[in-house]
N, C-alpha and C positions, 0 to 999 in steps of 0.2 A: 774375621772382623778386624777393622783397624784399631789403633790405639790412640788415645789422646795424649796431650803433652805430659800428663801426670804419670804415664806409664801403665795406668790401670786399663783393663779391657773395657771397651764401650758396651753398654747394655744393648740388648737386642732392640732393633727398631730405630737406632740412631746411627748417623754416619759423621765422620770428621770432616771439617772444612778442608783439610789438606788433600782430600780426594779430588777436590776441584781446584784448590789454590794451595799448592805446596808451601809449607812454612807456617801455616796457621794451625792453631790448636783448638779452635772452638768446634762445636758439634751442632747438629740439627736433627729434628724429628722427621723421619721418612714419611710417616702417615700424614702429618700436617702438611708436608710438602706436596702430597698428592692432592689434597683439598685446595691448596693454593695453586696459582698459575704454574703449569708445568714447565714453562720456559723462562720464568723471571728469576731475579736474584733474591733468594730468601734471606731473612735475617737469622744469623746463627746465635747460639747462646753459649755461655760458659758451661764447662763440664759440671760444675756444682749446681747449676740451675735445672738439671734434668728432673730431679725429684719434684721440684715445684711445678715444672711444666706438666708432668704426668698428672698431678693433682688439679691442674687448672680446669675451669669449666669449659674453656674452648677446646682443650684436648679431648675431654670426655664427649663433647658434642661431635667432634670429628670421628671418634670411634663409633658412636651411634650411627652417624650418617654412613660410614663405610659399610656397616652391617646392613642398614636399610637399603642402601644403593645396590649392594650385591644381591639382595633378595629381589629388588625390583628390576634389576638389569635385564633379565631374560624376557620378562613381559614387555619391557620397553623396547628391546631389540626387535621383538616380533612386530610391534606396531610400526616401527621405522622400516622394517624390512620391505614392506610393500611399497613404501615411498622411494626407496633407494635401490630396488632390485630391477631397475628398468633395462639394464643391459649388463652383459658379462664382459669385462675388460681385463686383459692380462696386464697387471700393474703391480708394482711392489706393494706389499701389505704393511699395515701399521698395527701391530698386535695390541689389543687391549687386555690388560691382566685379567685372568679369570678369578674364580673364587679363591683359589689357592694362593693368589698373589697378595691378598689382603692380609696384613700381619695380624695374627691372633694375639692382640696386646692385652685383652681383658678376658679372663676365663668366663664362660657362661654363668657359673654359679657364684662369681665374686660380686659382692654387693658393696663392699667398703673400699672406695677409691683411695683411701689414705694408706692402704697396705702396700706401700711402694715396693718392698722387697718381693712380695708375691707377684706383683705386676711385672716387674723387670725380669723376673725369672722366666716369665712366659712369653717374652718378646721373641718374634720370629722375623728374620730379615729376608726370607726366601721370596723370590718372585719380583724383586724391585730392580733388577738389572736394567730394565728398559729406561729408567729415569737417569741413568748415568750418561746418556747421550747429551752432548753440549747443545746449547741454544743455537749456535751458529750452524751446527750440522743439521739440526732439525729444520732450520730456516732454508738452508741450501736445498735440502731434499724437497721441501714443500714447493719451492719455486720450479723445480725441475720435473717433478712427477705429475702424473695425470690428474684430472679433476676428481676422479674417484678417490685417489689418494688424499687429496685435500679434504674430501668429505669424511673419510675415515679419521683423519687427524682431528678435524673439527668435532667429530663425535667424541673422540677421546677427551678433548678439552671441555666439551659440554658435560662429560661425565665426571671429570676430576678438576674442573676449573674454578671452583669457588674458593675464595681466600678466607683465612682465619687470622686472628690476632696472635701475637707471640705470647710467651708465658708471663711477661710483666705487664701486659695490657696495652703495650704500644703497638701501633700499626707498623707493618713492614713497609719499607720504603717503596717497594714495587711488588705487585702480585697479590697483595692482601686487599680485601674490601672492607669498607666501613660496615657497621651493623645494618644500616639502611640498605646499602648496596647488597649485602649478604642476604637480607630478606628478599630483595628483588630477584637475586639470582636463584634463590630457592623456589620463588614463585614461577620464574621462567622455566626452571628445571622440571617442575612438577607438571606432567602432561595433563593431569586433570584440570589444571587451570586453563588449558587451551582446548578442552573438549568442545565440540566433536572433532577438532583437528588433532593430529598426533603431536604437533609441536607449534611453537610460536611462528616459525618461518612459514609453515604451510598455511596457518591462519592469516597472516599478513598478506601472503600472496593471493589467497582467495579473495580477501577484501579488496586488494588492489585491482583484481580482475573483475570485480563486481560493481565498480563505480558506474552509475548509469551514464554520466556525461563524459567519462574519461575512459573510452574503450581502448583496449590494447589488442593488437594482432598477435598471432602466435609468435612471429619473429621478434616482435618487441618484447614480449614476456620472456622469451628465451634469452634475449640480450640482457634483460634485467637480472635473470638468474645467473647468467655467466658472470656479470659484473660483480654480483654479491659473492660468488664463489671465489673470484680472484682477490677479493678483499678479505678472504679467510673466513667467510660466514658459512654456517652449516645450512645448505639449501637443498630441498628436494628437487628432483628432475621435473621438467615441464610435463612430461607424460604422466608422472605420478601425481602431481598436484592437482592435474586435470580432474494507560487504562482510563481511560477518559471517555468511554462510551456511555451513551444514554440508552435507557431501556424503555421508557414510557413517555408518551406525549405529555406536554405541560399545559395546564389550565391556568388562565389569567396570569401570564408571566409579567414581571415588571418591565421587561424590555424584550423585543423580538430580534434575535440575532442568529438563531439556528432553526433548522427545519422543525424540530420538535416543539418550538415555541409557536409555530404557525399552525395552519389548519390541515396541512397535508396528511399527517398521521391520523388525525381525527376522521379524515375522509374514508380511511380503510374500515371495512367491516370489523367489528371488535374481535371477531373470531380469527382474524388474520394478524392481529397485534400480539404482543407478548402475552401469553396466556397465564403465566405463572408469576407469583411473587413469593419470596422466601421470608418467612417470619421467624424471629428468635434464632436465626442462623441455621435452622434445621427443618422447620415445617414449611411445606410447599402448599400454597393456596392457589387454586386454579379458577379461572372464570367458568361459569356454567356449572358450578358445584356449590352445594350447601356449605356455609361456614357459620361459625358462632362468634358473636361479639362479646365484649367484656361485660355488657349489661344483660346478657342472656338472650338477646334477640337472635333469630335466625335470618340470614340474608343470603342472596346469591350475587356475588360480584360478576359484573359483565365487562368491565374495562379497568385497567390499572392506569392511573395518571399521576403526574407530579403537580403538586400545588404548593407554592411557596417553599420549595425545596423538600417537601415531605410527600411520600407516596400515599395516595388515596385510592379508594376503589369506588367506582360508580356501581351501586348495588340496587337490587330489587328486594323489597321486604317480603318475607315468607311468614304467613300467619298460621298459627296452630288452631285447628278446628276439631270438633269431635269426630268429624269424618276423615280427618287427616290433615296434611299440610296443604296450604292454599297458596298458589302463585297466580297472581292476576294475569300477567302476560310477561313473556321474556322480551320486552320492548325496551331498548336502552333509553328511549326518550322519557321513560318514567323513572329512570334511575336517580338515586340521590347519592351525594358524595359522603364517604365514610373514611376517616383516617385508617390507614392500614395497620397502625399500631393498636387499633381497637380489636383486632382479630385475636381470638384465644383458642379456637378449635377449628381444624380443617376437616375436610370430608372424611378422612381416615379416622380421626378422633371420634367424630360423631357416629361413624359407622359401627364403632366398637361399643359405644355407650347408648345410642338411641336408635339403632337400626331395628327393623327395616323402615325406610322412608316411604311412606304411602301418601300420595297426593290425592286430594279430593277430585271428584269428577269435574268440578267447576274450574279446576286449574287448566291453564292453557300454555301451550308451547313449552312443556317441561323438557329440558334437554336430557340427554343420556348421561348417567353418572356411573363410574367416575369419568372424568374428562379423558378422551382417547389418548391424548399426549401423555398423561400420567402413566398409563399402561405401557405406552410405546418406549419411554425413556428409562424405565426401570429405576426410578428414584433419583436420577441425575437432574440438575437444574437445566432449564431450557432458556435460550436466548434467541430472540428474533433479530436478525441483522438485515437492515434495509440497504439495498444496493442501488447505486446510480450507474446505469450502463451507458457508456458513451460509444457511439459508432460513427465512423467517418472513413472516407477514402484518403489515403496518405501516400505520398511518394516515398519509395524506398531509396531514392537517390538524394544526395546533397546538391548535385548539379541541377540545372533547369530541365534536364531530360526527365520526363515524367515516367515513373515506374510504379504503377498503381497497385496498392494493396488496400483491402478493406480490413480495418482494424476494429477491435472491440476492447475497451478498457473498462475498469470498474473502480468505484470508490465505496468506502464504507459510510453510508449515510448516518450511522449512529455517532460519528465523530463530530466535534465542533467544527464550524466553518473555517476557523483560523488554521486548523490542522489540514483540512481538505485542500487548502490552497498550496500545500507543500507537495512537491513531486514524490516524496517518500511514500505518500499515502495513495498514489495512483498505481493501480495494478493491471498489468497486461493480462488479457484473457485469451484472445485468439487473433489470428491474421490469415489472410488468404489472398492470392492473386486471382483466384478463379471463383471461389464461393462468394455469392452476394451476401449482403447484410442479413437478409431474412433467412438464408440457409444456415449461416453461422449461429444466428440467434435461436433458431429452432432447436439446435442441439444444446446450446447454453441454457435455454429455458427449460429443457427437459431435465437437465441436471439440477437446476434450481427447484423445479417442482418436485423432484424426487426427494428433496430434503424434508418434505412434509411427512412422508412415510418412513424415511431413513435419515433422521437428523445427523448432521456431521458431528463426530466425536471430537471435542476440543478440550481446552483446559482453562478454567477460570483462575487467572493469576491473582486476582484480588482476594479470592476466598480459598485459594490453594486446593482446589478439587476439580475433578472432571465435570464437564458440562456438555450440553448438546446445542447445536446451532441449526436454526431453520432460516432459510433465505427468502426474502421478498424483494421484488423489484419496485422501487419507490418512484423513480422518474427516469427520463431519457434526455440528458443534456445533449444538445446538438445545434448545428447551424440550420438555417432555413431550408436549404435543399434536402439535407439528410432528414430533417424533421418531417418534411412532406412525405418522404418514402416510408418512414417509420409509422406515420399516421395514416397511411394508405390514401394520400392526397396527391392529386396531379399538380405538378409544378408548372406554372404558367398558364393554367386554365382560366376560364371566365370567373369561376368561383375561387378566388385567389387565396383565401385564408384557410389554413388547415385547422385553425382553432374553432371556426364557426362558419355560418352561412352568410356570406356577404359578397356583393359584386354583381355578376351578371354580364351580359354583353355590353359593348361600349355605350350604346344608347341608354341602357339602364343605369350604368355607372355615372353618366353625365347628367342624368336627371337630378332635380333638386333633392329628392329623397335618397336616391342612390349615392350622390356625392356626399351628403350629410352622414349617411350610414358608415362611410369609410373613416370618418373621424371619431367613431365611437366603437366600443367593444361590441361584437356581433353575437347573436344567439349561438350558444355552444353546440358543437358536434359531440356526440356520445358514441361509445362503443356499439350500442344497440343500433343507432341509425347507420353507422358505417357498415356493420355486418349485414343489415337488411338491404342496403344498396348493393353490396357485392353479390348477395344472393339473387337480387333482382337482375343484375347483369348476367349472372350465370343462366337464369331462367330465360332471359332474352336470347341468349346464345343457343340454349337447348331447343327453343321453339322456332327460331328463324335461321340460325346459322349465319347471320349477317354481322360481320365484325365491325363494319362501318357504323352501324346503329349503336353498338356497344361503345365505340370510341366517341360518338356524339354524346352519349350519356356520361362518359368520363368528363368531357368538357363542361357540360351543363351542370353537373352535380359537384364537380371537383373531387370525386372519389375515384381513384384508380389504384388498385392493389397490385403491387409488384409480383406477388406470388400467383394471384389469380390470373394475371396477365400472361404468365407462362403457360397456363392451362388452356387459355382461350384458343390458341392456334391448334392445340391437340384435339380439343372438343370439336372444332370446326372440321378438322380433317376426319375425325371419327364419324361425324354426322354425314359427311360426303360419302364415306365408304359404305355406311348403312343404307343410304338412299340408292346406292348402286347395286348392292348385293341383295337388299330386301325392299324393293320398290313398293310392295303392297302395304307397308306399314303406314299408319296414319301419323299426322304430326304429333298427336298426343302420345302415341306409342314410341315414336322416335325420341321425344323429349324424356319420357320415363326411362327408356333404355339408356340414354346418354347419362342421365342422373345416376342411375345404378352403376353404370360403368365407371363414372368419375369417383363415386364413393368407394369403389373396390380398389382404386389405384392407391399405391403407397405414397406417403408424404403429405405435407400440408397442402390444403387447397386455398388457404388465404393466409394473410399475415399472422404469424404465431403470436405476436404481441396482443392481438385482439382477444385471445383466450386466457390471458394471464389474470388471475384473481386480483382485484384491487387496483389494476392498472388501466388507465384510459390514455392511449397514445396521443389522442388529439389534445387533451388537456395537460398531460404530463410531459409534453415536449415544451418546456417553459421558454419564454422569450429570453434570448441570450444577448446580453448587451454588447458584447464584443462585435458580433457580426451585424446585429440589428441597429444599434445606435452608432458605434464608432465606425464600422465599415459600411454603414448605411447613411444615416442622417448627416453625420459629421463629414463623411466623404463627399456626399452630394454638395454640401455647402462649400467645401474646400475646392471642389471642381469649379464652381461658379466664381469663387474668389480668385482663383488662379487665372481663370480666363479673363476676368475683368481687369486685374492688375496688369496682366501682360498686354492687353489691348491699349491700356492707358500709359504704359511704360513707367509704372510706379512700383515695380517689383523690387527695385533696389532699396527704396525706403522701407518697404515691409520687411525685407530680409534683415536689414540693419536693426530695425526695432525688435524683430523676433530674436535675433542673436543677443540682444541686450536684456532679455527677459530675466527678471529676478526669479531664481529657481527655488526660493524659500517656499515650502509647502508643496513642491512638486517632487515626484519620485525620481525624476531625471536629474542626473548630476550636471548636465549641460545641454544646451539647445544647439543642435546641428542645423542651423537655419539654412545654410547654402545647400546642404544635402536635401533637406525637406523640399526646398523650392525646385531644385534641379531634377529630382527623381519623384515628381508628383504622383506618378502612376505606380510607384513601387513601395509606397508607404505601408506600414503595418499598424497594428492596434496601438502600440505605445506612442507612435507619432501622432495619430489622430486624437488620442487622449490629451496629449500636450497641446495640440492646436485648439481643441475644444475649450481649454481653460485659459488660453493666452491670446487667441485671435482678437477678441473683443477689445483688448487694450491697445491694439496696434493699427486698426483699420478704420477708426472712427471718422477720419477725414479723407479716406481713400476710396470708399465704396458708397453707392447710393443708399438712402435710408432703408428701403425694404430689405436689402441684403444685410445691412448692419443690424437691423432688428432680428433677422433670422440668426445671425451669429451670436447675438446676446441671449436669445432664448435657448440656443443649443448649450451655451455655457452654463446657464442657470439649471437646465435639466440635467446636464452631466454632473454638476456638483451634488444634485439631489440623489442621483442613482448610486453613487459610490458611498453609500451610507452603510457602515458595518452593523449598526444597531438602531432599531426603531422603538422609541419609547411610547409613542402614541400612534397606533396603527390607523385609527380613523382620521386623525388630523393629517398624517403623512399621506394617506390616499387622497384626501381632498387637495393637498398641495400638489401632489403628483399629477392629478387630473388637470389642474390649472396649468402647470408647466408643460405638459404634453399638448394640451389644447393650444396654448400660446405658440408653441413651436410649429404645430401643423397649420395654424392660421398664417404664420409667417412664411411657411413654404408656399401656401396658396397665394400670398402676395407676390412672391418672386416668380413662381411657375405653377399655376393652378392645376396643370395636367399631371404633375409629378406623382401625386398620390393615386392617380388612376392606374399607373403602370408600375409603381414601386411599392410592392406589398409590405416592405419593411417599415414604411411610415405608418401604415395601418396596424401592423403587429405591435407597435409600441403602445397602442391603447390597451393591450392585454396585460401590460405590466401591472395594472391596478389589481387584477385578479391574482397574478402570480406572486406579488409580494405578500398578499394575504395568505396564500397557500404554502409558499416555500420560504418566506422570510425575505431579507434584503436581496436585491437583484444581483449584487456581486457574488452571492453564494452560488448562483447558477451560471457564473461566467465560465467559458470554456478555455480561458487563457492557460490554466495549468495543464490541460490536455494538449493544447497546441504546443506548449513547451516540451511536453513529454514525447512528442513526435520526433524530436531530434535524437532522443535516446533510441527510439525504434530504428531510425535511419542508420545510426552507427552500428547497431546490431545486424542490420541487413548487409551493410557494406562489408562487415567482417564475417559474414556467414559463408557456408561452403558453396553457395550458389547452385546447389543441386536440389535442395528442398528447403527453400527459404523459410517457409512457415514453421516447419518442424525445428529447424536450426535456431530460429529466433525464439521460439517457445522454450526450447531447452535453455538458452542463454538467460531469458527472463526468469525462468524457474530458479536457476542457480543464483541470480542476483537477489531474488526475493528471499530465498532461504538464507543467504549470507547476511542480508540486512536484518532479517528476523533474529538470527542468532546473535549478531553484534548488538542489537538493541534489547536483548534480554528476553526474547520470546521463548516459549516452551515447546519442547519436542517430546514425542512418544519414543522412548528409547527402544531400539530393536531387541536389546538383550532382555531375556525373560526376567521378570521380577524387578526391573529397574524403574518402571513407571514413567512419569513425566519428568523431564530434566531441562535445565537451562544450560547454555554454553558456560564454559568455565569463567570464573571471575575475571581473569585477565582479558578474555575476549570481550566481556561486557564493558570492561573499563575503557576499551579503546574508543568506542563511539561517544561515551559520556565525557571523556577527558580531552579528546582531540577534535577541535573545531574544524580542522581541515577535512577529517573524515565525514563530519556532519554535512559540510557544504557539498562534498562530492556525492553523498547519498541523497541530497535534497531534503534534509531533515533539520528542523529547528527545535532545539530543546525547550523544555518548559521553563518559564520564567520564575516559577515558584521554587 
């Protein structure tokens, strides 16, 4: 060991400045140098300050960290080994000191840090020769050696690279960190902060690779990793790195803005809604079970609802009679509202105190107790999640060359509408270039239906305990052609409306009654009538084998099931074979044999959506204002306007006026008037929305009065449709009926035949029913799904092109998992005994603190 200027030997664990700069007599602490930056210039101290330095809080913290780091080093190395063991390269190594290299400066049994002599006598300088290499030498080697050498050196700095203060409390000029920076370094150093990723770099790389709208190819990500490594960052290899929900429908809301405020949830059979309510934080009350109120009465809750922000139960009264308990009827129309806070005893409580429950012979429709779900979930809470399933054909190419895929997306209908308009809450379900919508939905619906018997195990983050999830299909947002397929309706037939029965042949539609019927909502179709018609078409095929007669029935009734249509050809072929091989069979025998043969065949025989409890495809494919109003009524009027202005050579005036529109109150930052005029046939929803609100101010002296009246009625209706909240539903429906009627009358003034051939105009009349069932029309807009299609296209472009559907599904799964982790979602830890966990605090902080990540994930944080 060297000597200081005083001639006295240096204590163990310190080295003189002269070793690095001859002629100086000061010393420095080797242990504190390890915790500081290994290549910086450290501040030295006088020989007389050694004792004070050893007693300082910073020095003691360093010693604790050295011991802790040594203990954690091996576990940490094992976690990193998988990330960095992607290849074996012969390269110079950069050795990290093992446990023997850490100076034993404090004896395990020593508790008094002021005993300086005892401490100094135990200092050990063995194992620190690695730190005598000069900064220039290390830098030269770093630039010359292989990338794996860079990684090893970065790992060394990551292990020993946090700075500490000197003995007198002053920060070192370079290499030391402030207290806040030191805390950050400790956070980044702790791998638990970045769980489930091994470190910060892996976490950030996965997030970067999971941006829905910023897709990276493999080559691009490898370039990012290479760049970061050349900047001296510790990066894994590319190969290695590879509560706001509502539960119950609401009664008498002050304003209607979400689906639970409207009628749709009430349309479900009460047995399909959320069956459970938790009282006192622990008691589970179920529908169709006896419960006790605070006043001693016995009731049977049938439905849980929210009224003025408080949970209520619609209950039936149970009367005590000498012959037993009396329940008049389990009919929800007889139920009365009771605050849920009034419940004091559930079925299990009463079973212990008042069992057995004997109902009198006069009681009717007494349900089975306990509720089947109570037994099924084993004491966990139960939550019903309502899904909106979106299905459509989407091109997998960004170019105009069409690469058809049938996609299915889903959203959580229990979330507020303002959240459902964000791409973050749209979830990919499936895609295929070969399987049709009905084929994909068949398997998806099987999984959904299976949750009735096997609820999904999840975690209630608000109550910090496991729960079970049961899925229901609430509605099917779609455009008109896809809606026709989902509702088993023929597109372009005489009976044009999938929602009801209206139309007929051209003579019937042109009659006074037929023409008037197109201007009003038509009698609704139901699941029962659709299924009956499909069965009748099968019967016609069994008995006659005449496909033409079946097709005529498609046209006349408007019902054509895509799944049944696949079987028609097979049935006809089978019938022909039977007549050839068994000519003696009568027509009735052939029909019966064909029916039995069809029933024995595997697979669905008609649209699987027709058998989903609580779902009516004809009524639950709500009118979608993007395709029906903007790409329908507004586009028709724009076509006439463009044609008229072009023929009169007044387009220059219109374009000038449109370009000068005041954009206050519009979502558009500017009006691209020349583009809109030049590319009249290539406009999209946002252009037509802009035109609907601005045209009336620019064409008053350029078009004839009938066309001007039409443009004004379109503007008035458009302003009423984009309402986020309805405070008076009855008044809003009356206003909407007038506005729709005015617009249809204006269309009749311009071109009376348009409503005969353009079913979108008639479909707008059904908005009156839809706003009552689903809430504001903008909640059923498909714009968010259309935007999400661009995410899908980028995934297809960067897929392996061997199995697009599987590759895209894997990519979306990774994106969803990453987004869930970054937003604080809970995971079931695979390690035994760990239970449910969130990602590390550092991971959660990324999304909440960095708006650039929020924008790339399509997420808008809460304003609260």
